[in-house]
C-alpha positions in Angstrom: 61.0 273.0 72.2 57.9 273.5 70.4 57.2 271.6 67.0 57.5 274.8 65.1 60.7 275.8 66.4 62.1 272.2 65.8 61.1 272.5 62.3 62.5 275.8 61.7 65.7 274.5 63.2 65.9 271.4 61.1 64.9 273.4 57.8 67.8 275.9 58.7 70.6 273.5 58.2 72.1 272.9 54.8 72.7 269.2 55.3 70.2 267.4 57.1 70.6 264.4 59.7 68.1 261.6 59.9 66.1 263.2 62.7 66.1 266.5 60.7 64.5 264.6 57.7 62.0 262.9 60.1 61.0 266.2 61.7 60.4 267.9 58.2 58.6 264.7 56.9 56.4 264.4 60.1 55.6 268.2 59.8 53.5 267.3 56.8 50.9 266.1 59.1 50.5 269.1 61.5 51.9 272.1 59.7 49.7 275.0 58.5 52.0 275.9 55.5 50.3 279.2 55.2 51.4 280.3 58.7 54.9 278.7 58.0 55.6 280.7 54.9 56.0 284.0 56.7 58.4 282.3 59.3 60.4 280.9 56.4 60.8 284.2 54.8 61.5 286.0 58.2 64.3 283.8 59.0 65.5 283.7 55.3 65.1 279.9 54.9 62.8 279.6 52.4 65.5 278.6 49.9 66.7 275.7 52.2 63.0 274.7 52.7 62.8 274.2 48.8 66.1 272.4 48.7 64.8 269.9 51.3 61.3 269.3 50.2 63.0 268.6 46.7 65.5 266.4 48.2 63.1 264.5 50.3 60.6 264.3 47.7 57.6 265.8 49.4 57.0 268.9 47.4 53.8 267.3 46.0 52.5 267.0 49.5 52.8 270.8 50.2 50.2 273.1 48.8 51.2 274.2 45.2 50.8 278.0 45.9 53.3 277.8 48.6 56.0 275.8 46.5 55.2 277.9 43.5 55.9 281.0 45.6 59.1 279.9 46.9 60.3 278.4 43.5 59.8 281.9 41.9 61.9 283.3 44.7 64.3 280.6 44.1 64.6 281.4 40.3 65.2 285.2 40.9 67.9 284.2 43.3 69.8 282.0 40.7 69.6 284.9 38.1 70.6 287.6 40.6 73.4 285.4 41.8 74.7 285.0 38.3 74.4 288.7 37.5 76.2 289.4 40.6 79.1 286.9 40.2 79.6 288.3 36.5 80.2 291.8 38.2 82.3 290.3 41.0 84.6 288.6 38.3 85.0 291.7 36.5 86.2 293.8 39.5 88.4 290.9 40.9 90.2 290.5 37.7 91.0 294.2 37.7 92.0 294.2 41.1 94.1 290.9 40.5 95.9 292.6 37.4 96.7 295.7 39.7 97.8 293.2 42.5 95.5 295.0 44.9 94.4 292.5 47.8 90.7 292.3 48.3 88.4 289.8 50.2 84.7 289.1 49.6 82.7 289.3 52.8 79.5 287.6 53.9 77.0 285.9 51.9 78.4 286.4 48.2 81.8 285.4 49.1 80.6 282.2 50.6 77.6 281.4 48.3 79.5 279.4 45.7 80.8 277.0 48.4 78.6 276.9 51.6 75.4 277.3 50.2 75.5 275.6 46.7 74.1 272.2 45.9 73.8 271.0 42.3 74.7 274.3 40.8 71.9 276.1 42.7 72.3 278.5 45.5 70.2 278.3 48.5 71.1 281.2 50.7 69.9 284.8 49.7 72.3 287.7 50.2 72.2 291.6 49.6 
Protein backbone atom coordinates (compact mmCIF):
# COMPACT_ATOMS: atom_id res chain seq x y z
CA UNK A 1 0.00 0.00 0.00
CA UNK A 2 1.39 3.44 -0.80
CA UNK A 3 2.30 5.88 1.97
CA UNK A 4 -0.68 8.20 1.44
CA UNK A 5 -3.18 5.35 1.63
CA UNK A 6 -1.49 4.03 4.77
CA UNK A 7 -1.67 7.51 6.28
CA UNK A 8 -5.37 7.90 5.44
CA UNK A 9 -6.10 4.42 6.84
CA UNK A 10 -4.35 5.32 10.09
CA UNK A 11 -6.06 8.69 10.41
CA UNK A 12 -9.49 7.14 9.83
CA UNK A 13 -9.30 5.14 13.07
CA UNK A 14 -10.70 6.63 16.25
CA UNK A 15 -8.19 4.79 18.44
CA UNK A 16 -4.65 4.53 17.14
CA UNK A 17 -2.34 1.56 17.48
CA UNK A 18 1.37 2.15 17.97
CA UNK A 19 1.85 1.42 14.25
CA UNK A 20 -0.77 4.04 13.33
CA UNK A 21 0.93 6.61 15.57
CA UNK A 22 4.26 5.91 13.90
CA UNK A 23 2.73 6.26 10.41
CA UNK A 24 1.21 9.64 11.31
CA UNK A 25 4.38 10.93 12.97
CA UNK A 26 6.59 9.69 10.11
CA UNK A 27 4.28 11.43 7.63
CA UNK A 28 5.51 14.79 8.93
CA UNK A 29 8.70 14.22 6.94
CA UNK A 30 7.15 13.46 3.55
CA UNK A 31 3.56 14.70 3.43
CA UNK A 32 2.46 17.67 1.36
CA UNK A 33 -0.27 18.85 3.73
CA UNK A 34 -1.79 21.13 1.09
CA UNK A 35 -2.37 18.02 -1.02
CA UNK A 36 -3.51 15.98 1.99
CA UNK A 37 -6.18 18.45 3.11
CA UNK A 38 -8.62 17.76 0.22
CA UNK A 39 -8.25 14.01 0.88
CA UNK A 40 -9.06 14.50 4.56
CA UNK A 41 -12.21 16.43 3.65
CA UNK A 42 -13.21 14.04 0.87
CA UNK A 43 -13.02 11.06 3.22
CA UNK A 44 -14.55 13.04 6.11
CA UNK A 45 -11.65 12.34 8.44
CA UNK A 46 -10.40 15.88 9.03
CA UNK A 47 -11.86 15.92 12.55
CA UNK A 48 -10.08 12.67 13.37
CA UNK A 49 -6.87 14.10 11.94
CA UNK A 50 -7.21 17.05 14.32
CA UNK A 51 -7.80 14.70 17.24
CA UNK A 52 -4.72 12.65 16.41
CA UNK A 53 -2.33 15.55 15.88
CA UNK A 54 -3.44 17.06 19.19
CA UNK A 55 -3.17 13.74 21.04
CA UNK A 56 0.25 13.08 19.49
CA UNK A 57 1.31 16.66 20.27
CA UNK A 58 2.46 17.32 16.70
CA UNK A 59 0.05 20.09 15.69
CA UNK A 60 2.89 22.64 15.83
CA UNK A 61 4.75 20.69 13.15
CA UNK A 62 1.92 21.05 10.61
CA UNK A 63 1.37 24.29 8.68
CA UNK A 64 -0.74 26.71 10.70
CA UNK A 65 -3.17 27.33 7.83
CA UNK A 66 -4.01 23.61 7.68
CA UNK A 67 -4.52 23.25 11.43
CA UNK A 68 -6.49 26.50 11.56
CA UNK A 69 -8.83 25.47 8.73
CA UNK A 70 -9.59 22.13 10.36
CA UNK A 71 -9.91 23.74 13.82
CA UNK A 72 -12.53 26.18 12.54
CA UNK A 73 -14.50 23.32 10.99
CA UNK A 74 -14.18 21.40 14.24
CA UNK A 75 -15.50 24.34 16.28
CA UNK A 76 -18.49 24.55 13.96
CA UNK A 77 -19.12 20.81 14.37
CA UNK A 78 -19.24 21.19 18.15
CA UNK A 79 -21.73 24.05 17.87
CA UNK A 80 -23.85 22.16 15.33
CA UNK A 81 -23.83 19.02 17.43
CA UNK A 82 -24.99 20.86 20.54
CA UNK A 83 -27.81 22.49 18.57
CA UNK A 84 -28.87 19.17 17.01
CA UNK A 85 -28.77 17.35 20.34
CA UNK A 86 -30.93 20.04 21.96
CA UNK A 87 -33.57 19.50 19.27
CA UNK A 88 -33.26 15.70 19.43
CA UNK A 89 -33.86 15.85 23.20
CA UNK A 90 -37.03 17.89 22.73
CA UNK A 91 -38.38 15.46 20.13
CA UNK A 92 -37.35 12.32 22.04
CA UNK A 93 -38.91 13.59 25.28
CA UNK A 94 -42.17 14.19 23.42
CA UNK A 95 -42.07 10.71 21.91
CA UNK A 96 -41.27 9.18 25.31
CA UNK A 97 -44.23 10.98 26.93
CA UNK A 98 -46.51 9.60 24.23
CA UNK A 99 -44.88 6.15 24.51
CA UNK A 100 -44.00 6.17 20.83
CA UNK A 101 -41.01 3.96 20.05
CA UNK A 102 -38.22 5.52 17.98
CA UNK A 103 -34.62 5.00 17.00
CA UNK A 104 -31.89 7.45 16.04
CA UNK A 105 -30.11 6.31 12.92
CA UNK A 106 -26.58 6.80 11.69
CA UNK A 107 -24.24 9.59 12.76
CA UNK A 108 -26.22 11.60 15.24
CA UNK A 109 -27.30 8.49 17.11
CA UNK A 110 -23.72 7.30 17.48
CA UNK A 111 -21.90 10.58 17.87
CA UNK A 112 -21.99 10.78 21.68
CA UNK A 113 -20.71 7.24 22.10
CA UNK A 114 -18.53 6.15 19.20
CA UNK A 115 -17.05 9.47 18.11
CA UNK A 116 -16.71 11.40 21.37
CA UNK A 117 -13.42 12.13 23.14
CA UNK A 118 -12.95 14.69 25.93
CA UNK A 119 -16.49 15.98 25.30
CA UNK A 120 -15.70 16.70 21.64
CA UNK A 121 -17.32 15.05 18.65
CA UNK A 122 -14.90 13.90 15.95
CA UNK A 123 -17.24 12.69 13.20
CA UNK A 124 -19.45 14.96 11.14
CA UNK A 125 -22.97 14.03 10.14
CA UNK A 126 -25.88 15.59 8.29
